[in-house]
mmCIF file of the N, C-alpha and C atoms, coordinates in Angstrom:
data_MODEL
# 
_entry.id   MODEL 
# 
loop_
_atom_site.group_PDB 
_atom_site.id 
_atom_site.type_symbol 
_atom_site.label_atom_id 
_atom_site.label_alt_id 
_atom_site.label_comp_id 
_atom_site.label_asym_id 
_atom_site.label_entity_id 
_atom_site.label_seq_id 
_atom_site.pdbx_PDB_ins_code 
_atom_site.Cartn_x 
_atom_site.Cartn_y 
_atom_site.Cartn_z 
_atom_site.occupancy 
_atom_site.B_iso_or_equiv 
_atom_site.pdbx_formal_charge 
_atom_site.auth_seq_id 
_atom_site.auth_comp_id 
_atom_site.auth_asym_id 
_atom_site.auth_atom_id 
_atom_site.pdbx_PDB_model_num 
ATOM 1   N N  . MET A 1 1  ? 25.431  -0.075 5.523   1.00 0.00 ? 1  MET A N  1 
ATOM 2   C CA . MET A 1 1  ? 24.489  0.904  6.069   1.00 0.00 ? 1  MET A CA 1 
ATOM 3   C C  . MET A 1 1  ? 23.052  0.379  6.095   1.00 0.00 ? 1  MET A C  1 
ATOM 4   N N  . PRO A 1 2  ? 22.518  -0.278 5.022   1.00 0.00 ? 2  PRO A N  1 
ATOM 5   C CA . PRO A 1 2  ? 21.146  -0.768 5.077   1.00 0.00 ? 2  PRO A CA 1 
ATOM 6   C C  . PRO A 1 2  ? 20.904  -1.722 6.248   1.00 0.00 ? 2  PRO A C  1 
ATOM 7   N N  . ARG A 1 3  ? 21.902  -2.538 6.573   1.00 0.00 ? 3  ARG A N  1 
ATOM 8   C CA . ARG A 1 3  ? 21.738  -3.470 7.682   1.00 0.00 ? 3  ARG A CA 1 
ATOM 9   C C  . ARG A 1 3  ? 21.527  -2.707 8.990   1.00 0.00 ? 3  ARG A C  1 
ATOM 10  N N  . THR A 1 4  ? 22.173  -1.554 9.120   1.00 0.00 ? 4  THR A N  1 
ATOM 11  C CA . THR A 1 4  ? 22.015  -0.737 10.320  1.00 0.00 ? 4  THR A CA 1 
ATOM 12  C C  . THR A 1 4  ? 20.561  -0.307 10.489  1.00 0.00 ? 4  THR A C  1 
ATOM 13  N N  . TYR A 1 5  ? 19.937  0.143  9.404   1.00 0.00 ? 5  TYR A N  1 
ATOM 14  C CA . TYR A 1 5  ? 18.533  0.551  9.474   1.00 0.00 ? 5  TYR A CA 1 
ATOM 15  C C  . TYR A 1 5  ? 17.634  -0.641 9.790   1.00 0.00 ? 5  TYR A C  1 
ATOM 16  N N  . ARG A 1 6  ? 17.917  -1.771 9.173   1.00 0.00 ? 6  ARG A N  1 
ATOM 17  C CA . ARG A 1 6  ? 17.119  -2.966 9.413   1.00 0.00 ? 6  ARG A CA 1 
ATOM 18  C C  . ARG A 1 6  ? 17.235  -3.382 10.875  1.00 0.00 ? 6  ARG A C  1 
ATOM 19  N N  . ASP A 1 7  ? 18.456  -3.382 11.407  1.00 0.00 ? 7  ASP A N  1 
ATOM 20  C CA . ASP A 1 7  ? 18.660  -3.757 12.809  1.00 0.00 ? 7  ASP A CA 1 
ATOM 21  C C  . ASP A 1 7  ? 17.933  -2.798 13.746  1.00 0.00 ? 7  ASP A C  1 
ATOM 22  N N  . TYR A 1 8  ? 18.009  -1.517 13.461  1.00 0.00 ? 8  TYR A N  1 
ATOM 23  C CA . TYR A 1 8  ? 17.300  -0.521 14.278  1.00 0.00 ? 8  TYR A CA 1 
ATOM 24  C C  . TYR A 1 8  ? 15.796  -0.790 14.222  1.00 0.00 ? 8  TYR A C  1 
ATOM 25  N N  . PHE A 1 9  ? 15.282  -1.035 13.034  1.00 0.00 ? 9  PHE A N  1 
ATOM 26  C CA . PHE A 1 9  ? 13.857  -1.302 12.851  1.00 0.00 ? 9  PHE A CA 1 
ATOM 27  C C  . PHE A 1 9  ? 13.432  -2.523 13.665  1.00 0.00 ? 9  PHE A C  1 
ATOM 28  N N  . TYR A 1 10 ? 14.216  -3.593 13.607  1.00 0.00 ? 10 TYR A N  1 
ATOM 29  C CA . TYR A 1 10 ? 13.888  -4.808 14.352  1.00 0.00 ? 10 TYR A CA 1 
ATOM 30  C C  . TYR A 1 10 ? 13.936  -4.566 15.867  1.00 0.00 ? 10 TYR A C  1 
ATOM 31  N N  . ARG A 1 11 ? 14.925  -3.811 16.324  1.00 0.00 ? 11 ARG A N  1 
ATOM 32  C CA . ARG A 1 11 ? 15.001  -3.482 17.759  1.00 0.00 ? 11 ARG A CA 1 
ATOM 33  C C  . ARG A 1 11 ? 13.787  -2.664 18.193  1.00 0.00 ? 11 ARG A C  1 
ATOM 34  N N  . LEU A 1 12 ? 13.374  -1.730 17.338  1.00 0.00 ? 12 LEU A N  1 
ATOM 35  C CA . LEU A 1 12 ? 12.214  -0.894 17.647  1.00 0.00 ? 12 LEU A CA 1 
ATOM 36  C C  . LEU A 1 12 ? 10.949  -1.747 17.743  1.00 0.00 ? 12 LEU A C  1 
ATOM 37  N N  . LEU A 1 13 ? 10.762  -2.646 16.797  1.00 0.00 ? 13 LEU A N  1 
ATOM 38  C CA . LEU A 1 13 ? 9.599   -3.538 16.855  1.00 0.00 ? 13 LEU A CA 1 
ATOM 39  C C  . LEU A 1 13 ? 9.591   -4.339 18.145  1.00 0.00 ? 13 LEU A C  1 
ATOM 40  N N  . LYS A 1 14 ? 10.752  -4.867 18.507  1.00 0.00 ? 14 LYS A N  1 
ATOM 41  C CA . LYS A 1 14 ? 10.857  -5.674 19.728  1.00 0.00 ? 14 LYS A CA 1 
ATOM 42  C C  . LYS A 1 14 ? 10.525  -4.827 20.954  1.00 0.00 ? 14 LYS A C  1 
ATOM 43  N N  . LYS A 1 15 ? 11.068  -3.622 21.001  1.00 0.00 ? 15 LYS A N  1 
ATOM 44  C CA . LYS A 1 15 ? 10.828  -2.716 22.130  1.00 0.00 ? 15 LYS A CA 1 
ATOM 45  C C  . LYS A 1 15 ? 9.343   -2.382 22.272  1.00 0.00 ? 15 LYS A C  1 
ATOM 46  N N  . LEU A 1 16 ? 8.657   -2.250 21.128  1.00 0.00 ? 16 LEU A N  1 
ATOM 47  C CA . LEU A 1 16 ? 7.237   -1.916 21.132  1.00 0.00 ? 16 LEU A CA 1 
ATOM 48  C C  . LEU A 1 16 ? 6.336   -3.137 21.280  1.00 0.00 ? 16 LEU A C  1 
ATOM 49  N N  . GLY A 1 17 ? 6.956   -4.321 21.317  1.00 0.00 ? 17 GLY A N  1 
ATOM 50  C CA . GLY A 1 17 ? 6.185   -5.548 21.463  1.00 0.00 ? 17 GLY A CA 1 
ATOM 51  C C  . GLY A 1 17 ? 5.415   -5.920 20.203  1.00 0.00 ? 17 GLY A C  1 
ATOM 52  N N  . LEU A 1 18 ? 5.899   -5.480 19.061  1.00 0.00 ? 18 LEU A N  1 
ATOM 53  C CA . LEU A 1 18 ? 5.241   -5.786 17.791  1.00 0.00 ? 18 LEU A CA 1 
ATOM 54  C C  . LEU A 1 18 ? 5.919   -6.973 17.126  1.00 0.00 ? 18 LEU A C  1 
ATOM 55  N N  . PRO A 1 19 ? 5.163   -7.711 16.324  1.00 0.00 ? 19 PRO A N  1 
ATOM 56  C CA . PRO A 1 19 ? 5.764   -8.870 15.655  1.00 0.00 ? 19 PRO A CA 1 
ATOM 57  C C  . PRO A 1 19 ? 6.815   -8.437 14.632  1.00 0.00 ? 19 PRO A C  1 
ATOM 58  N N  . LYS A 1 20 ? 7.811   -9.277 14.461  1.00 0.00 ? 20 LYS A N  1 
ATOM 59  C CA . LYS A 1 20 ? 8.864   -8.983 13.500  1.00 0.00 ? 20 LYS A CA 1 
ATOM 60  C C  . LYS A 1 20 ? 8.284   -9.025 12.093  1.00 0.00 ? 20 LYS A C  1 
ATOM 61  N N  . THR A 1 21 ? 8.536   -7.991 11.348  1.00 0.00 ? 21 THR A N  1 
ATOM 62  C CA . THR A 1 21 ? 8.081   -7.895 9.960   1.00 0.00 ? 21 THR A CA 1 
ATOM 63  C C  . THR A 1 21 ? 9.157   -7.205 9.141   1.00 0.00 ? 21 THR A C  1 
ATOM 64  N N  . ARG A 1 22 ? 9.133   -7.420 7.859   1.00 0.00 ? 22 ARG A N  1 
ATOM 65  C CA . ARG A 1 22 ? 10.129  -6.778 7.011   1.00 0.00 ? 22 ARG A CA 1 
ATOM 66  C C  . ARG A 1 22 ? 9.789   -5.295 6.832   1.00 0.00 ? 22 ARG A C  1 
ATOM 67  N N  . PHE A 1 23 ? 10.805  -4.471 6.792   1.00 0.00 ? 23 PHE A N  1 
ATOM 68  C CA . PHE A 1 23 ? 10.606  -3.035 6.626   1.00 0.00 ? 23 PHE A CA 1 
ATOM 69  C C  . PHE A 1 23 ? 9.865   -2.745 5.327   1.00 0.00 ? 23 PHE A C  1 
ATOM 70  N N  . HIS A 1 24 ? 10.169  -3.518 4.284   1.00 0.00 ? 24 HIS A N  1 
ATOM 71  C CA . HIS A 1 24 ? 9.534   -3.304 2.989   1.00 0.00 ? 24 HIS A CA 1 
ATOM 72  C C  . HIS A 1 24 ? 8.015   -3.467 3.069   1.00 0.00 ? 24 HIS A C  1 
ATOM 73  N N  . ALA A 1 25 ? 7.533   -4.229 4.038   1.00 0.00 ? 25 ALA A N  1 
ATOM 74  C CA . ALA A 1 25 ? 6.091   -4.402 4.217   1.00 0.00 ? 25 ALA A CA 1 
ATOM 75  C C  . ALA A 1 25 ? 5.422   -3.062 4.512   1.00 0.00 ? 25 ALA A C  1 
ATOM 76  N N  . LEU A 1 26 ? 6.147   -2.155 5.168   1.00 0.00 ? 26 LEU A N  1 
ATOM 77  C CA . LEU A 1 26 ? 5.595   -0.829 5.446   1.00 0.00 ? 26 LEU A CA 1 
ATOM 78  C C  . LEU A 1 26 ? 5.366   -0.060 4.155   1.00 0.00 ? 26 LEU A C  1 
ATOM 79  N N  . ARG A 1 27 ? 6.278   -0.203 3.206   1.00 0.00 ? 27 ARG A N  1 
ATOM 80  C CA . ARG A 1 27 ? 6.144   0.451  1.899   1.00 0.00 ? 27 ARG A CA 1 
ATOM 81  C C  . ARG A 1 27 ? 4.904   -0.072 1.171   1.00 0.00 ? 27 ARG A C  1 
ATOM 82  N N  . HIS A 1 28 ? 4.733   -1.382 1.220   1.00 0.00 ? 28 HIS A N  1 
ATOM 83  C CA . HIS A 1 28 ? 3.579   -2.012 0.591   1.00 0.00 ? 28 HIS A CA 1 
ATOM 84  C C  . HIS A 1 28 ? 2.289   -1.502 1.238   1.00 0.00 ? 28 HIS A C  1 
ATOM 85  N N  . SER A 1 29 ? 2.256   -1.489 2.563   1.00 0.00 ? 29 SER A N  1 
ATOM 86  C CA . SER A 1 29 ? 1.071   -1.008 3.284   1.00 0.00 ? 29 SER A CA 1 
ATOM 87  C C  . SER A 1 29 ? 0.797   0.454  2.977   1.00 0.00 ? 29 SER A C  1 
ATOM 88  N N  . PHE A 1 30 ? 1.845   1.268  2.940   1.00 0.00 ? 30 PHE A N  1 
ATOM 89  C CA . PHE A 1 30 ? 1.695   2.686  2.634   1.00 0.00 ? 30 PHE A CA 1 
ATOM 90  C C  . PHE A 1 30 ? 1.037   2.875  1.264   1.00 0.00 ? 30 PHE A C  1 
ATOM 91  N N  . ALA A 1 31 ? 1.557   2.203  0.253   1.00 0.00 ? 31 ALA A N  1 
ATOM 92  C CA . ALA A 1 31 ? 1.022   2.344  -1.101  1.00 0.00 ? 31 ALA A CA 1 
ATOM 93  C C  . ALA A 1 31 ? -0.429  1.881  -1.163  1.00 0.00 ? 31 ALA A C  1 
ATOM 94  N N  . THR A 1 32 ? -0.705  0.743  -0.551  1.00 0.00 ? 32 THR A N  1 
ATOM 95  C CA . THR A 1 32 ? -2.060  0.212  -0.568  1.00 0.00 ? 32 THR A CA 1 
ATOM 96  C C  . THR A 1 32 ? -3.029  1.145  0.141   1.00 0.00 ? 32 THR A C  1 
ATOM 97  N N  . ARG A 1 33 ? -2.640  1.644  1.309   1.00 0.00 ? 33 ARG A N  1 
ATOM 98  C CA . ARG A 1 33 ? -3.528  2.551  2.059   1.00 0.00 ? 33 ARG A CA 1 
ATOM 99  C C  . ARG A 1 33 ? -3.739  3.875  1.322   1.00 0.00 ? 33 ARG A C  1 
ATOM 100 N N  . CYS A 1 34 ? -2.730  4.361  0.637   1.00 0.00 ? 34 CYS A N  1 
ATOM 101 C CA . CYS A 1 34 ? -2.896  5.582  -0.163  1.00 0.00 ? 34 CYS A CA 1 
ATOM 102 C C  . CYS A 1 34 ? -3.967  5.375  -1.228  1.00 0.00 ? 34 CYS A C  1 
ATOM 103 N N  . ILE A 1 35 ? -3.890  4.266  -1.924  1.00 0.00 ? 35 ILE A N  1 
ATOM 104 C CA . ILE A 1 35 ? -4.861  3.970  -2.971  1.00 0.00 ? 35 ILE A CA 1 
ATOM 105 C C  . ILE A 1 35 ? -6.250  3.781  -2.368  1.00 0.00 ? 35 ILE A C  1 
ATOM 106 N N  . GLU A 1 36 ? -6.339  3.072  -1.255  1.00 0.00 ? 36 GLU A N  1 
ATOM 107 C CA . GLU A 1 36 ? -7.630  2.868  -0.596  1.00 0.00 ? 36 GLU A CA 1 
ATOM 108 C C  . GLU A 1 36 ? -8.259  4.180  -0.151  1.00 0.00 ? 36 GLU A C  1 
ATOM 109 N N  . SER A 1 37 ? -7.427  5.158  0.195   1.00 0.00 ? 37 SER A N  1 
ATOM 110 C CA . SER A 1 37 ? -7.961  6.451  0.637   1.00 0.00 ? 37 SER A CA 1 
ATOM 111 C C  . SER A 1 37 ? -8.172  7.410  -0.531  1.00 0.00 ? 37 SER A C  1 
ATOM 112 N N  . LYS A 1 38 ? -8.115  6.861  -1.742  1.00 0.00 ? 38 LYS A N  1 
ATOM 113 C CA . LYS A 1 38 ? -8.412  7.585  -2.970  1.00 0.00 ? 38 LYS A CA 1 
ATOM 114 C C  . LYS A 1 38 ? -7.348  8.591  -3.393  1.00 0.00 ? 38 LYS A C  1 
ATOM 115 N N  . CYS A 1 39 ? -6.111  8.400  -2.949  1.00 0.00 ? 39 CYS A N  1 
ATOM 116 C CA . CYS A 1 39 ? -5.010  9.200  -3.498  1.00 0.00 ? 39 CYS A CA 1 
ATOM 117 C C  . CYS A 1 39 ? -4.866  8.779  -4.954  1.00 0.00 ? 39 CYS A C  1 
ATOM 118 N N  . ASP A 1 40 ? -4.530  9.725  -5.809  1.00 0.00 ? 40 ASP A N  1 
ATOM 119 C CA . ASP A 1 40 ? -4.416  9.347  -7.217  1.00 0.00 ? 40 ASP A CA 1 
ATOM 120 C C  . ASP A 1 40 ? -3.143  8.536  -7.451  1.00 0.00 ? 40 ASP A C  1 
ATOM 121 N N  . TYR A 1 41 ? -3.229  7.658  -8.420  1.00 0.00 ? 41 TYR A N  1 
ATOM 122 C CA . TYR A 1 41 ? -2.143  6.724  -8.694  1.00 0.00 ? 41 TYR A CA 1 
ATOM 123 C C  . TYR A 1 41 ? -0.844  7.412  -9.060  1.00 0.00 ? 41 TYR A C  1 
ATOM 124 N N  . LYS A 1 42 ? -0.929  8.482  -9.820  1.00 0.00 ? 42 LYS A N  1 
ATOM 125 C CA . LYS A 1 42 ? 0.283   9.177  -10.265 1.00 0.00 ? 42 LYS A CA 1 
ATOM 126 C C  . LYS A 1 42 ? 1.052   9.740  -9.067  1.00 0.00 ? 42 LYS A C  1 
ATOM 127 N N  . THR A 1 43 ? 0.346   10.313 -8.121  1.00 0.00 ? 43 THR A N  1 
ATOM 128 C CA . THR A 1 43 ? 0.996   10.878 -6.932  1.00 0.00 ? 43 THR A CA 1 
ATOM 129 C C  . THR A 1 43 ? 1.652   9.780  -6.099  1.00 0.00 ? 43 THR A C  1 
ATOM 130 N N  . VAL A 1 44 ? 0.939   8.685  -5.881  1.00 0.00 ? 44 VAL A N  1 
ATOM 131 C CA . VAL A 1 44 ? 1.497   7.575  -5.112  1.00 0.00 ? 44 VAL A CA 1 
ATOM 132 C C  . VAL A 1 44 ? 2.736   7.036  -5.816  1.00 0.00 ? 44 VAL A C  1 
ATOM 133 N N  . SER A 1 45 ? 2.653   6.896  -7.124  1.00 0.00 ? 45 SER A N  1 
ATOM 134 C CA . SER A 1 45 ? 3.781   6.422  -7.914  1.00 0.00 ? 45 SER A CA 1 
ATOM 135 C C  . SER A 1 45 ? 4.993   7.346  -7.753  1.00 0.00 ? 45 SER A C  1 
ATOM 136 N N  . ALA A 1 46 ? 4.748   8.649  -7.779  1.00 0.00 ? 46 ALA A N  1 
ATOM 137 C CA . ALA A 1 46 ? 5.829   9.623  -7.619  1.00 0.00 ? 46 ALA A CA 1 
ATOM 138 C C  . ALA A 1 46 ? 6.445   9.557  -6.226  1.00 0.00 ? 46 ALA A C  1 
ATOM 139 N N  . ILE A 1 47 ? 5.616   9.426  -5.206  1.00 0.00 ? 47 ILE A N  1 
ATOM 140 C CA . ILE A 1 47 ? 6.114   9.330  -3.828  1.00 0.00 ? 47 ILE A CA 1 
ATOM 141 C C  . ILE A 1 47 ? 7.019   8.105  -3.671  1.00 0.00 ? 47 ILE A C  1 
ATOM 142 N N  . LEU A 1 48 ? 6.617   7.005  -4.311  1.00 0.00 ? 48 LEU A N  1 
ATOM 143 C CA . LEU A 1 48 ? 7.394   5.768  -4.215  1.00 0.00 ? 48 LEU A CA 1 
ATOM 144 C C  . LEU A 1 48 ? 8.623   5.775  -5.118  1.00 0.00 ? 48 LEU A C  1 
ATOM 145 N N  . GLY A 1 49 ? 8.703   6.762  -6.005  1.00 0.00 ? 49 GLY A N  1 
ATOM 146 C CA . GLY A 1 49 ? 9.861   6.879  -6.876  1.00 0.00 ? 49 GLY A CA 1 
ATOM 147 C C  . GLY A 1 49 ? 9.814   5.989  -8.109  1.00 0.00 ? 49 GLY A C  1 
ATOM 148 N N  . HIS A 1 50 ? 8.611   5.584  -8.494  1.00 0.00 ? 50 HIS A N  1 
ATOM 149 C CA . HIS A 1 50 ? 8.471   4.755  -9.689  1.00 0.00 ? 50 HIS A CA 1 
ATOM 150 C C  . HIS A 1 50 ? 8.378   5.631  -10.935 1.00 0.00 ? 50 HIS A C  1 
ATOM 151 N N  . SER A 1 51 ? 8.928   5.137  -12.030 1.00 0.00 ? 51 SER A N  1 
ATOM 152 C CA . SER A 1 51 ? 8.858   5.883  -13.285 1.00 0.00 ? 51 SER A CA 1 
ATOM 153 C C  . SER A 1 51 ? 7.555   5.612  -14.026 1.00 0.00 ? 51 SER A C  1 
ATOM 154 N N  . SER A 1 52 ? 6.814   4.611  -13.575 1.00 0.00 ? 52 SER A N  1 
ATOM 155 C CA . SER A 1 52 ? 5.579   4.222  -14.250 1.00 0.00 ? 52 SER A CA 1 
ATOM 156 C C  . SER A 1 52 ? 4.494   3.911  -13.224 1.00 0.00 ? 52 SER A C  1 
ATOM 157 N N  . ILE A 1 53 ? 3.292   4.378  -13.502 1.00 0.00 ? 53 ILE A N  1 
ATOM 158 C CA . ILE A 1 53 ? 2.159   4.054  -12.633 1.00 0.00 ? 53 ILE A CA 1 
ATOM 159 C C  . ILE A 1 53 ? 1.931   2.550  -12.620 1.00 0.00 ? 53 ILE A C  1 
ATOM 160 N N  . ALA A 1 54 ? 2.172   1.897  -13.751 1.00 0.00 ? 54 ALA A N  1 
ATOM 161 C CA . ALA A 1 54 ? 1.976   0.448  -13.839 1.00 0.00 ? 54 ALA A CA 1 
ATOM 162 C C  . ALA A 1 54 ? 2.828   -0.286 -12.808 1.00 0.00 ? 54 ALA A C  1 
ATOM 163 N N  . THR A 1 55 ? 4.030   0.189  -12.587 1.00 0.00 ? 55 THR A N  1 
ATOM 164 C CA . THR A 1 55 ? 4.904   -0.439 -11.584 1.00 0.00 ? 55 THR A CA 1 
ATOM 165 C C  . THR A 1 55 ? 4.247   -0.382 -10.215 1.00 0.00 ? 55 THR A C  1 
ATOM 166 N N  . THR A 1 56 ? 3.738   0.777  -9.855  1.00 0.00 ? 56 THR A N  1 
ATOM 167 C CA . THR A 1 56 ? 3.085   0.958  -8.558  1.00 0.00 ? 56 THR A CA 1 
ATOM 168 C C  . THR A 1 56 ? 1.896   0.012  -8.426  1.00 0.00 ? 56 THR A C  1 
ATOM 169 N N  . LEU A 1 57 ? 1.055   -0.010 -9.442  1.00 0.00 ? 57 LEU A N  1 
ATOM 170 C CA . LEU A 1 57 ? -0.150  -0.833 -9.377  1.00 0.00 ? 57 LEU A CA 1 
ATOM 171 C C  . LEU A 1 57 ? 0.180   -2.323 -9.360  1.00 0.00 ? 57 LEU A C  1 
ATOM 172 N N  . ASN A 1 58 ? 1.151   -2.734 -10.141 1.00 0.00 ? 58 ASN A N  1 
ATOM 173 C CA . ASN A 1 58 ? 1.495   -4.154 -10.210 1.00 0.00 ? 58 ASN A CA 1 
ATOM 174 C C  . ASN A 1 58 ? 2.196   -4.663 -8.948  1.00 0.00 ? 58 ASN A C  1 
ATOM 175 N N  . LEU A 1 59 ? 2.996   -3.822 -8.327  1.00 0.00 ? 59 LEU A N  1 
ATOM 176 C CA . LEU A 1 59 ? 3.768   -4.270 -7.170  1.00 0.00 ? 59 LEU A CA 1 
ATOM 177 C C  . LEU A 1 59 ? 3.091   -4.067 -5.830  1.00 0.00 ? 59 LEU A C  1 
ATOM 178 N N  . TYR A 1 60 ? 2.338   -2.999 -5.687  1.00 0.00 ? 60 TYR A N  1 
ATOM 179 C CA . TYR A 1 60 ? 1.887   -2.613 -4.356  1.00 0.00 ? 60 TYR A CA 1 
ATOM 180 C C  . TYR A 1 60 ? 0.389   -2.559 -4.128  1.00 0.00 ? 60 TYR A C  1 
ATOM 181 N N  . VAL A 1 61 ? -0.396  -2.555 -5.173  1.00 0.00 ? 61 VAL A N  1 
ATOM 182 C CA . VAL A 1 61 ? -1.828  -2.361 -4.984  1.00 0.00 ? 61 VAL A CA 1 
ATOM 183 C C  . VAL A 1 61 ? -2.569  -3.646 -5.293  1.00 0.00 ? 61 VAL A C  1 
ATOM 184 N N  . HIS A 1 62 ? -3.189  -4.202 -4.254  1.00 0.00 ? 62 HIS A N  1 
ATOM 185 C CA . HIS A 1 62 ? -3.952  -5.437 -4.396  1.00 0.00 ? 62 HIS A CA 1 
ATOM 186 C C  . HIS A 1 62 ? -5.330  -5.197 -3.795  1.00 0.00 ? 62 HIS A C  1 
ATOM 187 N N  . PRO A 1 63 ? -6.339  -5.043 -4.644  1.00 0.00 ? 63 PRO A N  1 
ATOM 188 C CA . PRO A 1 63 ? -7.674  -4.745 -4.109  1.00 0.00 ? 63 PRO A CA 1 
ATOM 189 C C  . PRO A 1 63 ? -8.212  -5.883 -3.265  1.00 0.00 ? 63 PRO A C  1 
ATOM 190 N N  . GLY A 1 64 ? -8.766  -5.516 -2.137  1.00 0.00 ? 64 GLY A N  1 
ATOM 191 C CA . GLY A 1 64 ? -9.372  -6.502 -1.254  1.00 0.00 ? 64 GLY A CA 1 
ATOM 192 C C  . GLY A 1 64 ? -10.831 -6.699 -1.607  1.00 0.00 ? 64 GLY A C  1 
ATOM 193 N N  . LEU A 1 65 ? -11.464 -7.614 -0.906  1.00 0.00 ? 65 LEU A N  1 
ATOM 194 C CA . LEU A 1 65 ? -12.864 -7.931 -1.154  1.00 0.00 ? 65 LEU A CA 1 
ATOM 195 C C  . LEU A 1 65 ? -13.754 -6.703 -0.995  1.00 0.00 ? 65 LEU A C  1 
ATOM 196 N N  . SER A 1 66 ? -13.505 -5.892 0.035   1.00 0.00 ? 66 SER A N  1 
ATOM 197 C CA . SER A 1 66 ? -14.357 -4.714 0.248   1.00 0.00 ? 66 SER A CA 1 
ATOM 198 C C  . SER A 1 66 ? -14.213 -3.709 -0.889  1.00 0.00 ? 66 SER A C  1 
ATOM 199 N N  . GLN A 1 67 ? -12.999 -3.558 -1.425  1.00 0.00 ? 67 GLN A N  1 
ATOM 200 C CA . GLN A 1 67 ? -12.805 -2.660 -2.560  1.00 0.00 ? 67 GLN A CA 1 
ATOM 201 C C  . GLN A 1 67 ? -13.542 -3.180 -3.785  1.00 0.00 ? 67 GLN A C  1 
ATOM 202 N N  . LYS A 1 68 ? -13.481 -4.469 -4.016  1.00 0.00 ? 68 LYS A N  1 
ATOM 203 C CA . LYS A 1 68 ? -14.181 -5.061 -5.153  1.00 0.00 ? 68 LYS A CA 1 
ATOM 204 C C  . LYS A 1 68 ? -15.688 -4.870 -5.009  1.00 0.00 ? 68 LYS A C  1 
ATOM 205 N N  . ARG A 1 69 ? -16.184 -5.070 -3.785  1.00 0.00 ? 69 ARG A N  1 
ATOM 206 C CA . ARG A 1 69 ? -17.611 -4.906 -3.517  1.00 0.00 ? 69 ARG A CA 1 
ATOM 207 C C  . ARG A 1 69 ? -18.044 -3.458 -3.781  1.00 0.00 ? 69 ARG A C  1 
ATOM 208 N N  . LYS A 1 70 ? -17.248 -2.491 -3.306  1.00 0.00 ? 70 LYS A N  1 
ATOM 209 C CA . LYS A 1 70 ? -17.570 -1.079 -3.526  1.00 0.00 ? 70 LYS A CA 1 
ATOM 210 C C  . LYS A 1 70 ? -17.599 -0.748 -5.011  1.00 0.00 ? 70 LYS A C  1 
ATOM 211 N N  . CYS A 1 71 ? -16.683 -1.316 -5.761  1.00 0.00 ? 71 CYS A N  1 
ATOM 212 C CA . CYS A 1 71 ? -16.640 -1.091 -7.202  1.00 0.00 ? 71 CYS A CA 1 
ATOM 213 C C  . CYS A 1 71 ? -17.930 -1.573 -7.858  1.00 0.00 ? 71 CYS A C  1 
ATOM 214 N N  . ILE A 1 72 ? -18.356 -2.766 -7.517  1.00 0.00 ? 72 ILE A N  1 
ATOM 215 C CA . ILE A 1 72 ? -19.586 -3.332 -8.082  1.00 0.00 ? 72 ILE A CA 1 
ATOM 216 C C  . ILE A 1 72 ? -20.793 -2.497 -7.654  1.00 0.00 ? 72 ILE A C  1 
ATOM 217 N N  . GLU A 1 73 ? -20.808 -2.058 -6.399  1.00 0.00 ? 73 GLU A N  1 
ATOM 218 C CA . GLU A 1 73 ? -21.912 -1.223 -5.909  1.00 0.00 ? 73 GLU A CA 1 
ATOM 219 C C  . GLU A 1 73 ? -21.967 0.105  -6.661  1.00 0.00 ? 73 GLU A C  1 
ATOM 220 N N  . ARG A 1 74 ? -20.799 0.710  -6.923  1.00 0.00 ? 74 ARG A N  1 
ATOM 221 C CA . ARG A 1 74 ? -20.768 1.966  -7.685  1.00 0.00 ? 74 ARG A CA 1 
ATOM 222 C C  . ARG A 1 74 ? -21.304 1.753  -9.097  1.00 0.00 ? 74 ARG A C  1 
ATOM 223 N N  . LEU A 1 75 ? -20.898 0.665  -9.713  1.00 0.00 ? 75 LEU A N  1 
ATOM 224 C CA . LEU A 1 75 ? -21.359 0.360  -11.060 1.00 0.00 ? 75 LEU A CA 1 
ATOM 225 C C  . LEU A 1 75 ? -22.872 0.147  -11.065 1.00 0.00 ? 75 LEU A C  1 
ATOM 226 N N  . ALA A 1 76 ? -23.377 -0.592 -10.094 1.00 0.00 ? 76 ALA A N  1 
ATOM 227 C CA . ALA A 1 76 ? -24.824 -0.834 -9.998  1.00 0.00 ? 76 ALA A CA 1 
ATOM 228 C C  . ALA A 1 76 ? -25.570 0.480  -9.818  1.00 0.00 ? 76 ALA A C  1 
ATOM 229 N N  . LYS A 1 77 ? -25.024 1.361  -8.987  1.00 0.00 ? 77 LYS A N  1 
ATOM 230 C CA . LYS A 1 77 ? -25.670 2.664  -8.772  1.00 0.00 ? 77 LYS A CA 1 
ATOM 231 C C  . LYS A 1 77 ? -25.638 3.485  -10.055 1.00 0.00 ? 77 LYS A C  1 
ATOM 232 N N  . PHE A 1 78 ? -24.525 3.464  -10.739 1.00 0.00 ? 78 PHE A N  1 
ATOM 233 C CA . PHE A 1 78 ? -24.376 4.197  -12.003 1.00 0.00 ? 78 PHE A CA 1 
ATOM 234 C C  . PHE A 1 78 ? -25.380 3.689  -13.033 1.00 0.00 ? 78 PHE A C  1 
ATOM 235 N N  . LEU A 1 79 ? -25.552 2.369  -13.095 1.00 0.00 ? 79 LEU A N  1 
ATOM 236 C CA . LEU A 1 79 ? -26.471 1.763  -14.053 1.00 0.00 ? 79 LEU A CA 1 
ATOM 237 C C  . LEU A 1 79 ? -27.905 1.759  -13.546 1.00 0.00 ? 79 LEU A C  1 
ATOM 238 N N  . ARG A 1 80 ? -28.095 2.229  -12.313 1.00 0.00 ? 80 ARG A N  1 
ATOM 239 C CA . ARG A 1 80 ? -29.409 2.275  -11.666 1.00 0.00 ? 80 ARG A CA 1 
ATOM 240 C C  . ARG A 1 80 ? -30.058 0.892  -11.592 1.00 0.00 ? 80 ARG A C  1 
ATOM 241 N N  . ILE A 1 81 ? -29.231 -0.052 -11.165 1.00 0.00 ? 81 ILE A N  1 
ATOM 242 C CA . ILE A 1 81 ? -29.726 -1.437 -11.016 1.00 0.00 ? 81 ILE A CA 1 
ATOM 243 C C  . ILE A 1 81 ? -30.140 -1.650 -9.578  1.00 0.00 ? 81 ILE A C  1 
# 
């Protein structure tokens, strides 16, 4: 059965003219975008079916340069630097 979903997904990508990508990449993108949009970690973890927030953060959330920059800017503002 999983192969059926994968095959359908690949056919859909081809039909839409999108590059072939693994379906699991959508899960990764979903989790990352949820965190970037300030969804709380516990909710994202629950949606993904993880028993631990640490699992969600370790597997799916990778802060980008802009997120790191915003963090430093918030800290500077907090410290009034």
